[in-house]
C-alpha positions in Angstrom: -9.8 -5.1 2.6 -9.0 -8.1 0.3 -9.9 -10.6 3.0 -13.2 -8.9 3.7 -13.8 -8.8 -0.1 -13.0 -12.5 -0.4 -15.7 -13.2 2.2 -18.3 -10.8 0.9 -17.8 -10.1 -2.8 -19.3 -12.2 -5.5 -16.6 -13.4 -7.9 -17.6 -12.1 -11.4 -15.5 -13.4 -14.2 -16.8 -11.6 -17.3 -13.6 -11.4 -19.4 -12.1 -14.4 -21.1 -8.6 -13.7 -19.5 -10.2 -13.7 -16.0 -11.6 -17.2 -16.8 -8.3 -18.4 -18.1 -6.4 -17.1 -15.0 -9.0 -18.5 -12.7 -8.8 -22.0 -14.3 -5.0 -21.9 -14.1 -5.1 -21.0 -10.4 -7.4 -23.8 -9.7 -4.9 -26.3 -11.1 -2.4 -25.7 -8.4 -3.5 -28.5 -6.0 -3.5 -30.9 -9.0 0.1 -29.9 -9.8 1.1 -30.4 -6.2 -0.4 -33.9 -6.2 1.4 -34.8 -9.4 4.8 -33.8 -8.1 4.1 -35.7 -4.8 3.5 -38.8 -6.9 6.3 -38.7 -9.4 8.8 -36.4 -7.6 9.5 -34.5 -10.8 9.7 -30.8 -9.9 9.9 -29.6 -13.5 6.1 -30.0 -13.6 5.9 -27.3 -11.0 8.3 -25.1 -12.9 6.2 -25.5 -16.1 3.1 -24.7 -14.2 4.6 -21.5 -12.6 5.7 -20.4 -16.0 2.2 -21.0 -17.4 0.7 -19.1 -14.5 3.1 -16.2 -15.0 2.3 -15.9 -18.7 -1.5 -16.3 -18.1 -1.3 -13.5 -15.4 0.6 -11.3 -17.9 -2.2 -11.7 -20.4 -4.8 -11.0 -17.7 -2.9 -7.9 -16.5 -2.6 -6.5 -20.0 -6.3 -7.0 -20.7 -8.2 -6.4 -17.5 -8.0 -3.3 -15.3 -8.1 -3.8 -11.6 -8.5 -0.1 -10.8 -10.3 2.1 -13.3 -9.5 5.8 -13.4 -11.2 8.7 -15.1 -8.9 9.7 -18.0 -9.6 13.5 -17.5 -9.2 13.8 -13.7 -7.2 10.7 -12.8 -9.7 10.0 -10.0 -10.5 6.4 -9.2 -13.8 5.4 -10.7 -14.0 1.8 -9.8 -12.0 -0.9 -8.0 -12.6 -4.4 -9.3 -12.1 -6.4 -6.1 -12.5 -9.8 -7.8 -9.7 -8.9 -10.1 -7.5 -7.9 -7.2 -8.4 -11.2 -5.6 -7.2 -13.0 -8.7 -3.9 -11.0 -8.4 -3.5 -11.9 -4.8 -4.2 -15.6 -5.5 -1.6 -15.6 -8.2 1.0 -13.9 -6.0 0.3 -16.4 -3.2 0.6 -19.4 -5.5 3.8 -18.1 -7.1 5.3 -17.5 -3.7 4.4 -21.0 -2.5 5.7 -22.5 -5.7 9.0 -20.7 -5.4 9.2 -21.8 -1.7 8.8 -25.4 -2.7 11.5 -25.1 -5.3 13.8 -23.3 -2.8 13.9 -20.1 -4.9 14.0 -16.8 -3.2 12.2 -14.3 -5.4 13.4 -10.7 -5.7 11.1 -8.1 -4.3 11.9 -5.5 -7.0 13.4 -5.4 -10.4 
């Protein structure tokens, strides 16, 4: 469903935390280019930490799935926010792979 939404949905970034996360995600290729040039992997570590903290701010402020408080029924699914979550997870996984770190699946 996310792949279909990525092709069909219009990305709507209304909230400031959505913008902040989107801009952070877009910096990933720049970070990769920088570590290829100077071979200093701490740049990637710093970026992944920044991405994680930016995602936490986004997650605390923006609901991906909105539910009715009375019934608990799903009212709205914000696909563009789910796409931001998916992009963040993909970048974190690729960053950990580059660093040779195997992330835990559950804590």
